[in-house]
C-alpha positions as CSV (number, residue, x, y, z in Angstrom):
1,M,12.3,-6.4,-12.1
2,S,11.5,-5.9,-8.4
3,V,8.6,-3.8,-7.3
4,S,7.9,-2.5,-3.8
5,V,4.5,-2.0,-2.2
6,T,4.2,0.0,1.0
7,L,1.1,0.3,3.1
8,I,1.0,3.4,5.3
9,G,-1.5,3.2,8.2
10,R,-1.9,3.1,11.9
11,D,-3.1,0.7,14.6
12,G,-6.9,0.9,15.3
13,C,-7.8,2.0,11.8
14,H,-10.5,-0.2,10.3
15,L,-9.8,1.1,6.8
16,C,-6.1,0.2,7.3
17,D,-7.1,-3.3,8.4
18,D,-9.2,-3.7,5.2
19,A,-6.4,-2.3,3.1
20,R,-3.9,-4.7,4.6
21,A,-6.0,-7.7,3.7
22,I,-6.5,-6.5,0.1
23,V,-2.8,-5.6,-0.4
24,L,-1.5,-8.8,1.0
25,D,-3.9,-10.8,-1.1
26,V,-3.0,-9.0,-4.3
27,V,0.8,-9.0,-3.6
28,S,0.6,-12.8,-3.0
29,R,-0.5,-13.2,-6.6
30,H,2.8,-11.8,-8.0
31,D,6.4,-12.8,-7.7
32,G,9.1,-10.3,-7.1
33,I,7.0,-7.9,-5.0
34,A,8.6,-6.5,-1.8
35,F,5.9,-5.5,0.8
36,C,6.3,-3.5,3.9
37,E,4.0,-1.7,6.2
38,V,4.7,1.5,8.2
39,S,2.7,3.3,10.8
40,I,2.2,7.1,10.9
41,D,2.4,6.6,14.7
42,D,6.1,5.8,14.4
43,D,7.1,8.5,11.9
44,E,6.3,12.2,12.5
45,A,7.0,13.1,8.8
46,L,4.7,10.4,7.5
47,A,2.0,11.5,10.0
48,N,2.3,15.1,8.9
49,R,2.1,14.1,5.2
50,Y,-0.6,11.3,5.3
51,R,-2.6,11.8,8.5
52,E,-5.8,12.6,6.6
53,E,-5.4,10.0,3.9
54,I,-4.6,6.7,5.6
55,P,-4.4,4.0,4.5
56,V,-2.1,4.9,1.7
57,V,-0.6,2.4,-0.7
58,L,2.7,3.3,-2.4
59,I,4.1,1.5,-5.4
60,D,7.8,2.1,-5.8
61,N,7.5,5.0,-3.4
62,E,4.8,6.7,-5.4
63,V,1.2,7.1,-4.2
64,H,-1.0,4.6,-5.9
65,N,-4.2,5.1,-3.8
66,F,-5.5,6.1,-0.4
67,W,-8.6,5.6,1.8
68,R,-10.4,2.7,0.1
69,I,-8.1,0.3,-1.8
70,D,-9.4,-1.4,-4.9
71,A,-8.0,-4.9,-5.4
72,D,-8.5,-5.0,-9.2
73,R,-6.9,-1.5,-9.7
74,L,-3.9,-2.5,-7.5
75,D,-3.5,-5.8,-9.4
76,R,-3.5,-4.1,-12.7
77,A,-0.9,-1.5,-11.6
78,L,1.4,-4.3,-10.3
79,T,1.0,-6.3,-13.5
80,E,1.9,-3.3,-15.5
81,R,5.0,-2.7,-13.4
82,I,6.1,-6.2,-13.6
83,R,5.3,-6.8,-17.3
84,P,5.5,-3.4,-19.1
């Protein structure tokens, strides 16, 4: 089963930089995870929806968490998606 993780953020956001490091570390522990990063600066609809919540982590296009990303929580969520 393939799982997708999306990080929504923007340049110059220190919380986004922290989240990126956490997400990349957690994703690297699992096989079959597709990761992508998008910026609210490049997408007006995303900016309107998530401007006050970045960084936002989506798992399979559903909001997993925002602002401060917890590595253990993300790891558990991915493990559950991969091995239900």
